[in-house]
C-alpha positions as CSV (number, residue, x, y, z in Angstrom):
1,M,-0.4,0.2,-0.1
2,R,1.1,3.6,-1.0
3,T,3.1,5.5,1.8
4,Q,3.2,9.1,1.7
5,S,6.5,10.9,4.7
6,N,3.8,13.9,5.4
7,G,1.4,11.5,6.6
8,D,-1.1,13.0,3.5
9,Y,-4.0,10.4,2.7
10,S,-5.9,12.6,0.9
11,W,-5.3,10.2,-1.9
12,V,-7.7,7.6,-0.4
13,K,-11.0,9.8,0.3
14,S,-10.7,11.1,-3.4
15,R,-11.0,7.3,-5.0
16,G,-14.2,7.8,-2.3
17,Y,-12.5,5.6,0.1
18,G,-13.3,8.0,2.5
19,N,-16.4,8.3,1.4
20,V,-18.3,5.0,2.2
21,W,-22.3,4.9,1.4
22,Y,-25.0,4.0,4.3
23,R,-22.9,7.1,5.8
24,G,-24.5,9.5,3.8
25,R,-28.4,11.2,3.8
26,L,-31.0,8.0,1.5
27,P,-32.8,11.2,-0.5
28,H,-35.2,13.8,0.7
29,W,-38.0,11.0,-1.7
30,L,-36.9,8.5,-0.1
31,R,-36.9,9.3,3.6
32,G,-40.2,11.1,2.6
33,L,-42.2,8.0,1.8
34,L,-40.5,6.4,5.0
35,V,-42.0,8.8,7.4
36,L,-44.9,7.9,5.5
37,A,-45.0,4.3,5.0
38,A,-44.2,4.7,9.5
39,G,-47.2,6.5,9.7
40,W,-49.4,3.7,8.0
41,G,-47.8,1.2,10.0
42,V,-48.6,3.2,13.5
43,L,-51.7,3.3,12.7
44,L,-52.5,0.0,11.3
45,C,-50.9,-0.8,14.3
46,G,-53.2,1.1,16.9
47,Q,-56.0,-0.5,14.5
48,Q,-55.1,-4.1,16.2
49,V,-54.4,-2.8,19.3
50,A,-58.2,-1.2,19.6
51,E,-59.5,-4.1,18.0
52,G,-57.8,-6.7,20.5
53,Y,-58.5,-4.2,23.5
54,G,-62.2,-4.3,22.2
55,A,-62.3,-7.9,22.1
56,T,-61.2,-8.2,25.4
57,M,-63.6,-5.5,27.0
58,E,-66.2,-8.4,25.7
59,Y,-64.9,-11.7,26.9
60,R,-64.7,-10.1,30.4
61,G,-68.5,-8.9,30.1
62,A,-69.6,-12.0,28.6
63,P,-71.8,-14.0,30.7
64,V,-71.3,-17.9,31.9
65,C,-73.1,-20.1,28.8
66,Q,-76.8,-20.9,30.7
67,G,-77.6,-22.4,27.4
68,G,-78.9,-21.0,24.3
69,G,-75.6,-18.8,24.5
70,R,-72.9,-19.5,22.0
71,S,-68.8,-18.7,22.9
72,G,-68.0,-17.5,20.2
73,D,-67.7,-20.9,18.1
74,G,-70.9,-20.5,15.3
75,D,-73.9,-20.9,17.9
76,E,-77.1,-18.9,17.6
77,G,-77.3,-16.9,21.0
78,E,-76.1,-14.9,23.0
79,L,-71.6,-14.4,23.2
80,C,-70.7,-16.0,26.9
81,V,-67.8,-18.2,27.8
82,R,-68.6,-21.7,27.7
83,R,-67.9,-24.3,30.6
84,E,-67.1,-27.8,30.2
85,A,-65.6,-30.6,32.8
86,G,-62.8,-31.7,33.1
87,T,-60.7,-34.5,34.8
88,V,-56.9,-33.6,35.7
89,L,-54.8,-36.9,34.7
90,D,-51.5,-35.7,35.9
91,R,-49.1,-33.2,37.3
92,R,-45.4,-31.9,36.4
93,T,-43.1,-29.2,37.2
94,G,-39.4,-28.1,36.3
95,E,-37.9,-24.6,34.9
96,R,-38.0,-23.3,31.5
97,C,-33.9,-22.7,31.7
98,T,-32.9,-19.9,29.1
99,S,-29.4,-18.0,27.9
100,N,-28.7,-13.9,28.5
101,G,-27.0,-12.8,25.0
102,T,-27.3,-9.5,24.9
103,S,-26.7,-6.4,26.8
104,G,-30.3,-6.1,27.2
105,G,-31.5,-8.9,28.7
106,T,-34.0,-11.4,27.2
107,T,-36.9,-10.6,26.0
108,G,-38.7,-13.2,26.1
109,G,-41.0,-14.9,28.6
110,I,-43.8,-11.9,29.2
111,T,-46.9,-12.7,30.5
112,T,-49.5,-9.7,31.3
113,G,-52.9,-10.3,32.4
114,G,-51.2,-14.5,33.4
115,I,-52.0,-13.9,37.1
116,T,-54.0,-16.3,39.5
117,A,-56.2,-15.9,41.9
118,G,-55.7,-19.2,44.0
119,G,-52.2,-17.5,45.0
120,G,-49.4,-16.7,43.3
121,M,-48.6,-15.6,38.9
122,N,-47.8,-17.8,36.4
123,T,-45.5,-15.8,35.0
124,A,-44.2,-12.8,36.1
125,G,-41.8,-12.1,33.6
126,G,-38.9,-10.4,32.9
127,A,-36.2,-10.7,35.8
128,I,-33.8,-8.5,36.3
129,G,-31.0,-9.7,38.3
130,S,-30.9,-12.2,40.3
131,V,-34.8,-11.7,42.2
132,T,-36.3,-14.2,42.3
133,A,-40.4,-13.5,41.9
134,G,-43.4,-14.8,40.8
135,G,-41.2,-18.2,39.3
136,V,-38.8,-16.1,37.8
137,T,-35.3,-17.0,38.6
138,T,-32.2,-15.0,37.1
139,A,-29.2,-15.6,37.9
140,G,-26.6,-13.6,36.8
141,G,-26.3,-9.4,35.1
142,G,-28.0,-7.6,32.3
143,G,-25.4,-8.8,30.4
144,G,-24.5,-12.8,30.4
145,G,-26.6,-15.2,32.8
146,T,-29.4,-18.1,32.7
147,T,-32.7,-16.7,33.0
148,C,-35.0,-19.8,35.1
149,T,-38.8,-20.0,34.9
150,T,-39.9,-22.7,37.6
151,Y,-43.4,-24.1,36.0
152,H,-46.2,-25.4,37.1
153,D,-48.7,-27.9,34.9
154,L,-51.7,-30.2,35.6
155,K,-52.8,-32.1,32.0
156,V,-56.9,-31.5,32.1
157,Q,-59.5,-34.1,30.0
158,R,-62.1,-32.4,28.8
159,P,-64.8,-32.4,25.6
160,G,-62.8,-31.1,23.6
161,G,-59.5,-32.5,24.3
162,T,-56.7,-32.9,26.7
163,T,-54.3,-29.5,27.2
164,W,-51.7,-29.3,29.7
165,L,-51.9,-25.9,31.5
166,G,-50.1,-23.9,33.8
167,V,-50.9,-23.2,36.8
168,G,-49.4,-21.7,40.1
169,S,-48.1,-22.9,42.8
170,V,-51.2,-23.2,45.6
171,T,-52.9,-25.0,43.1
172,Y,-50.8,-27.6,41.8
173,D,-49.5,-28.9,45.7
174,D,-53.4,-29.0,46.2
175,A,-53.9,-31.2,42.9
176,R,-54.4,-35.1,42.4
177,E,-54.2,-36.6,39.8
178,G,-58.3,-37.9,39.0
179,D,-59.2,-34.4,40.6
180,H,-62.4,-32.8,38.8
181,A,-61.5,-29.4,36.6
182,E,-64.2,-27.1,35.8
183,V,-63.1,-25.2,32.2
184,R,-63.9,-21.8,31.2
185,L,-63.4,-21.1,26.8
186,W,-64.0,-17.8,25.3
187,Q,-63.2,-18.0,21.5
188,G,-62.4,-21.6,21.9
189,D,-59.4,-20.3,24.4
190,V,-58.9,-21.6,27.7
191,V,-59.5,-18.3,29.9
192,E,-60.4,-19.7,33.4
193,L,-59.7,-23.6,35.1
194,R,-60.7,-24.3,38.2
195,V,-59.6,-27.2,40.4
196,R,-60.1,-27.8,44.8
197,G,-61.0,-24.1,44.6
198,H,-58.9,-22.0,43.2
199,I,-58.8,-20.0,39.7
200,D,-56.5,-20.1,37.1
201,S,-57.4,-17.3,34.9
202,Y,-55.7,-17.2,31.5
203,A,-55.5,-13.6,28.8
204,P,-58.2,-15.0,25.8
205,S,-55.4,-14.0,22.3
206,S,-57.1,-11.0,21.9
207,Q,-55.1,-9.8,25.3
208,Q,-52.1,-11.6,24.5
209,A,-51.9,-10.0,20.5
210,V,-51.8,-6.4,21.5
211,L,-48.0,-6.4,23.3
212,P,-46.7,-7.4,20.4
213,W,-48.4,-5.0,19.1
214,L,-47.3,-1.6,20.6
215,A,-44.1,-3.2,20.5
216,L,-44.4,-3.5,17.2
217,G,-45.1,0.5,16.7
218,C,-43.1,1.6,18.6
219,L,-40.7,0.7,16.5
220,I,-42.0,1.7,13.5
221,L,-41.8,5.4,15.1
222,A,-38.7,5.4,16.0
223,G,-37.8,4.1,12.7
224,G,-40.9,6.4,11.0
225,A,-38.0,9.0,13.4
226,W,-34.8,8.1,12.0
227,A,-36.1,8.9,7.9
228,L,-37.8,12.8,9.8
229,L,-33.9,13.4,11.4
230,S,-31.1,11.3,10.7
231,G,-31.7,9.5,7.5
232,R,-28.5,7.8,7.5
233,L,-27.4,4.0,7.1
234,S,-25.4,4.0,9.6
235,G,-27.4,5.7,12.3
236,L,-30.5,3.2,11.5
237,F,-28.0,0.3,11.8
238,A,-26.1,1.3,15.3
239,F,-25.2,-1.1,18.1
240,P,-26.7,1.3,20.5
241,N,-30.2,0.8,18.3
242,F,-30.2,-2.7,19.3
243,G,-31.3,-1.7,22.9
244,L,-34.6,0.0,21.1
245,L,-35.7,-3.5,21.2
246,S,-35.7,-4.0,24.6
247,V,-37.5,-0.7,25.4
248,A,-40.4,-1.1,22.3
249,V,-40.7,-4.4,25.2
250,G,-40.3,-3.0,27.8
251,V,-42.8,-0.2,25.5
252,G,-45.5,-2.6,25.0
253,W,-45.8,-4.6,28.2
254,L,-46.9,-1.4,29.8
255,G,-49.1,-0.1,27.4
256,S,-51.3,-3.7,27.3
257,M,-50.9,-3.8,31.0
258,A,-52.5,-0.2,30.8
259,L,-54.9,-2.0,29.9
260,F,-55.8,-4.9,31.2
261,G,-53.9,-3.6,34.0
262,G,-51.4,-6.2,35.7
263,H,-50.0,-7.2,39.1
264,P,-47.7,-5.7,41.4
265,V,-44.5,-6.7,41.1
266,V,-45.5,-6.8,37.2
267,W,-45.7,-3.6,37.1
268,V,-42.4,-3.3,39.0
269,F,-40.2,-5.7,36.8
270,A,-42.0,-3.9,33.4
271,I,-40.4,-0.1,34.9
272,V,-37.7,-1.8,35.8
273,W,-36.9,-3.8,32.6
274,T,-38.3,-0.4,30.1
275,G,-36.0,1.8,32.8
276,S,-33.2,0.0,32.1
277,A,-33.3,-1.0,28.2
278,V,-32.9,3.6,27.8
279,F,-30.6,3.8,30.2
280,W,-28.4,1.2,28.2
281,T,-28.9,2.9,24.6
282,V,-28.5,6.3,25.8
283,G,-26.1,5.1,27.8
284,A,-24.1,2.9,24.1
285,W,-24.8,6.1,22.4
286,R,-22.6,8.7,24.3
287,D,-19.7,6.3,25.2
288,G,-20.5,5.5,21.5
């Protein structure tokens, strides 16, 4: 490679090496299209969130079927929650562990609205540091280690089939094989299990879908802001921006609980998760 004694490397720039293509701004017309697309995407996500919220509120206000109702499966009559008699066939418990591969922590295993009335939470989700709450244990800090979630499942047989259902620790300890159970369904989703006086509730699919749409809307909004204010691909794919994935999950998590409610412990975890993700992202940009 050619060198110069006076340290002048301007000839390198003259050949185009200094003006890397991804450091330049996108054309104004393309940035405008991206902003419009981002606006359309945010509206689409908002529509899906509104539909999910409406369907969930419809479920929460629905009565239990008394005979002429329907549970959303195409039958005639009033929309209602169907009851099915079941039997406990088996029990199982253990731990599911995932590795924290990034400094943002894990983004999986979050459940909102999954609080058991029989005592305890199905999943607290998003444990930070070395904390155990609701069956979630994280070993190590945010930059590594393993997150383990203790699960308790009951195998329940009902007319519609046989299903493993997650339950709280109290329900699991009291339940025995052969126990009678009552399963309640809404539009094909199991939304409640009753065994030995314990009630374990499960969010319908309409509620579970709200968090991903909120998170996606947050990411699209961030992309639109990038197209409006920057437009440089080097900024879009910069390493600190990967922290926005955790921020989006946290915003979706908080937004979902704001709509449907959540246990105070889960609120704390969600706030800590989102705050940590924002702090890491801002700190990474400053250091970079």
